[in-house]
C-alpha positions as a Markdown table, in Angstrom:
| # | Residue | x | y | z |
|---|---|---|---|---|
| 1 | Unk | -10.9 | 3.9 | 3.7 |
| 2 | Unk | -14.0 | 5.7 | 2.4 |
| 3 | Unk | -13.3 | 4.3 | -1.1 |
| 4 | Unk | -13.1 | 0.7 | 0.4 |
| 5 | Unk | -16.4 | 1.2 | 2.1 |
| 6 | Unk | -18.0 | 2.3 | -1.2 |
| 7 | Unk | -16.4 | -0.7 | -3.0 |
| 8 | Unk | -17.8 | -3.1 | -0.5 |
| 9 | Unk | -21.2 | -1.6 | -0.7 |
| 10 | Unk | -21.2 | -1.6 | -4.5 |
| 11 | Unk | -19.9 | -5.2 | -4.7 |
| 12 | Unk | -22.5 | -6.3 | -2.2 |
| 13 | Unk | -25.3 | -4.7 | -4.2 |
| 14 | Unk | -24.0 | -6.3 | -7.4 |
| 15 | Unk | -23.9 | -9.7 | -5.8 |
| 16 | Unk | -27.4 | -9.3 | -4.3 |
| 17 | Unk | -28.7 | -8.3 | -7.7 |
| 18 | Unk | -27.1 | -11.3 | -9.3 |
| 19 | Unk | -29.3 | -13.8 | -7.4 |
| 20 | Unk | -27.8 | -14.1 | -4.0 |
| 21 | Unk | -29.9 | -13.6 | -0.9 |
| 22 | Unk | -29.0 | -12.5 | 2.6 |
| 23 | Unk | -28.8 | -14.9 | 5.5 |
| 24 | Unk | -31.3 | -14.5 | 8.3 |
| 25 | Unk | -28.3 | -14.3 | 10.7 |
| 26 | Unk | -26.4 | -11.1 | 11.3 |
| 27 | Unk | -23.2 | -10.7 | 9.2 |
| 28 | Unk | -19.9 | -11.4 | 10.7 |
| 29 | Unk | -17.5 | -8.5 | 11.3 |
| 30 | Unk | -13.9 | -8.4 | 10.1 |
| 31 | Unk | -11.7 | -8.3 | 7.1 |
| 32 | Unk | -11.7 | -10.7 | 4.2 |
| 33 | Unk | -8.8 | -12.5 | 5.9 |
| 34 | Unk | -10.8 | -12.8 | 9.2 |
| 35 | Unk | -14.0 | -14.0 | 7.6 |
| 36 | Unk | -13.0 | -16.0 | 4.6 |
| 37 | Unk | -10.6 | -19.0 | 4.3 |
| 38 | Unk | -8.3 | -17.5 | 1.7 |
| 39 | Unk | -6.1 | -20.6 | 1.8 |
| 40 | Unk | -8.7 | -22.3 | -0.3 |
| 41 | Unk | -9.5 | -19.3 | -2.3 |
| 42 | Unk | -9.1 | -19.3 | -6.1 |
| 43 | Unk | -9.3 | -16.9 | -9.0 |
| 44 | Unk | -11.3 | -17.9 | -12.0 |
| 45 | Unk | -11.2 | -16.1 | -15.4 |
| 46 | Unk | -8.7 | -13.7 | -13.8 |
| 47 | Unk | -11.4 | -11.8 | -11.9 |
| 48 | Unk | -13.8 | -14.1 | -9.9 |
| 49 | Unk | -12.4 | -14.6 | -6.4 |
| 50 | Unk | -14.0 | -17.6 | -4.6 |
| 51 | Unk | -13.4 | -18.6 | -1.0 |
| 52 | Unk | -15.1 | -20.3 | 1.9 |
| 53 | Unk | -16.6 | -17.6 | 4.1 |
| 54 | Unk | -18.1 | -18.0 | 7.6 |
| 55 | Unk | -21.9 | -17.5 | 7.5 |
| 56 | Unk | -23.1 | -17.9 | 11.1 |
| 57 | Unk | -25.2 | -20.9 | 10.2 |
| 58 | Unk | -24.4 | -24.0 | 12.1 |
| 59 | Unk | -26.8 | -26.0 | 10.1 |
| 60 | Unk | -24.7 | -25.5 | 6.9 |
| 61 | Unk | -21.4 | -26.0 | 8.6 |
| 62 | Unk | -20.7 | -22.3 | 9.2 |
| 63 | Unk | -19.1 | -21.9 | 5.8 |
| 64 | Unk | -20.4 | -21.1 | 2.3 |
| 65 | Unk | -18.4 | -21.0 | -0.9 |
| 66 | Unk | -18.8 | -17.4 | -2.1 |
| 67 | Unk | -17.7 | -15.5 | -5.2 |
| 68 | Unk | -17.0 | -11.9 | -5.9 |
| 69 | Unk | -16.2 | -10.3 | -9.3 |
| 70 | Unk | -13.1 | -8.2 | -8.5 |
| 71 | Unk | -13.7 | -6.2 | -11.7 |
| 72 | Unk | -16.3 | -4.4 | -9.6 |
| 73 | Unk | -13.7 | -3.1 | -7.1 |
| 74 | Unk | -10.2 | -3.2 | -8.6 |
| 75 | Unk | -8.7 | -1.0 | -11.4 |
| 76 | Unk | -5.5 | -0.6 | -13.3 |
| 77 | Unk | -4.0 | 2.9 | -12.6 |
| 78 | Unk | -1.0 | 3.3 | -14.9 |
| 79 | Unk | 0.1 | -0.3 | -14.4 |
| 80 | Unk | -0.7 | -0.5 | -10.7 |
| 81 | Unk | -3.7 | -2.3 | -9.2 |
| 82 | Unk | -5.8 | -0.1 | -7.0 |
| 83 | Unk | -9.1 | -0.3 | -5.2 |
| 84 | Unk | -11.7 | 1.5 | -7.4 |
| 85 | Unk | -15.4 | 1.2 | -8.0 |
| 86 | Unk | -16.2 | -0.5 | -11.3 |
| 87 | Unk | -12.5 | -0.6 | -12.1 |
| 88 | Unk | -12.6 | -3.3 | -14.7 |
| 89 | Unk | -8.9 | -4.1 | -14.3 |
| 90 | Unk | -9.1 | -7.2 | -16.6 |
| 91 | Unk | -9.5 | -4.9 | -19.6 |
| 92 | Unk | -5.8 | -3.9 | -19.3 |
| 93 | Unk | -4.3 | -6.6 | -17.0 |
| 94 | Unk | -3.7 | -10.3 | -17.6 |
| 95 | Unk | -2.1 | -13.4 | -16.1 |
| 96 | Unk | -3.8 | -12.6 | -12.8 |
| 97 | Unk | -3.4 | -14.9 | -9.8 |
| 98 | Unk | -4.0 | -14.8 | -6.1 |
| 99 | Unk | -1.4 | -15.8 | -3.6 |
| 100 | Unk | -0.9 | -15.8 | 0.2 |
| 101 | Unk | 2.2 | -14.4 | 1.7 |
| 102 | Unk | 2.6 | -14.1 | 5.5 |
| 103 | Unk | -1.2 | -14.6 | 6.0 |
| 104 | Unk | -2.0 | -11.8 | 3.5 |
| 105 | Unk | -4.0 | -12.4 | 0.4 |
| 106 | Unk | -2.8 | -10.6 | -2.7 |
| 107 | Unk | -4.1 | -10.2 | -6.3 |
| 108 | Unk | -1.2 | -10.2 | -8.7 |
| 109 | Unk | -1.4 | -9.2 | -12.4 |
| 110 | Unk | 0.7 | -8.0 | -15.3 |
| 111 | Unk | -0.8 | -4.6 | -16.2 |
| 112 | Unk | -0.4 | -2.2 | -19.2 |
| 113 | Unk | 0.8 | 1.3 | -18.3 |
| 114 | Unk | 0.8 | 4.6 | -20.1 |
| 115 | Unk | 4.4 | 4.0 | -21.3 |
| 116 | Unk | 2.9 | 1.1 | -23.3 |
| 117 | Unk | 4.8 | -1.5 | -21.2 |
| 118 | Unk | 3.5 | -4.3 | -19.1 |
| 119 | Unk | 4.4 | -4.1 | -15.4 |
| 120 | Unk | 3.9 | -6.5 | -12.5 |
| 121 | Unk | 1.5 | -5.3 | -9.8 |
| 122 | Unk | 0.0 | -6.7 | -6.6 |
| 123 | Unk | -2.8 | -5.5 | -4.4 |
| 124 | Unk | -3.4 | -6.6 | -0.8 |
| 125 | Unk | -7.0 | -8.0 | -0.7 |
| 126 | Unk | -6.9 | -9.0 | 3.0 |
| 127 | Unk | -8.0 | -5.7 | 4.4 |
| 128 | Unk | -11.2 | -5.4 | 2.4 |
| 129 | Unk | -14.2 | -5.6 | 4.7 |
| 130 | Unk | -16.8 | -7.7 | 3.1 |
| 131 | Unk | -19.4 | -8.4 | 5.8 |
| 132 | Unk | -22.0 | -9.0 | 3.2 |
| 133 | Unk | -19.9 | -11.7 | 1.6 |
| 134 | Unk | -19.9 | -13.7 | 4.8 |
| 135 | Unk | -23.7 | -13.3 | 5.2 |
| 136 | Unk | -24.6 | -14.3 | 1.6 |
| 137 | Unk | -25.5 | -17.8 | 0.6 |
| 138 | Unk | -26.5 | -19.1 | -2.9 |
| 139 | Unk | -30.1 | -18.5 | -3.7 |
| 140 | Unk | -32.3 | -21.6 | -3.9 |
């Protein structure tokens, strides 16, 4: 759990540094699945996860399309996707997709392992707590 908190803080800092700004409203609490509409989420370039996330701003319809670079918080550990700070999983994983199963959002990739074989791996993304994602809107 401590690692996930570090991942969220790191990813939030990276997004802020990349030209996003905080909303004046307080962030929403909850997991990614609670705050973001993962049904419309998509993965671009195998690493950029985009989704509509609630933003507490009625004047902008309460949702903002937001992106996060999963390379900042996911790694390949001997063929298995894991939560890890600056993991850069796309350097050894490919054919990555996101899918929903039983209201749970997963990242799925084919990853290289130490036996020099490719293995199928999935990581549950629904339990990440990205309060900063829900409170960020594109800078103007």
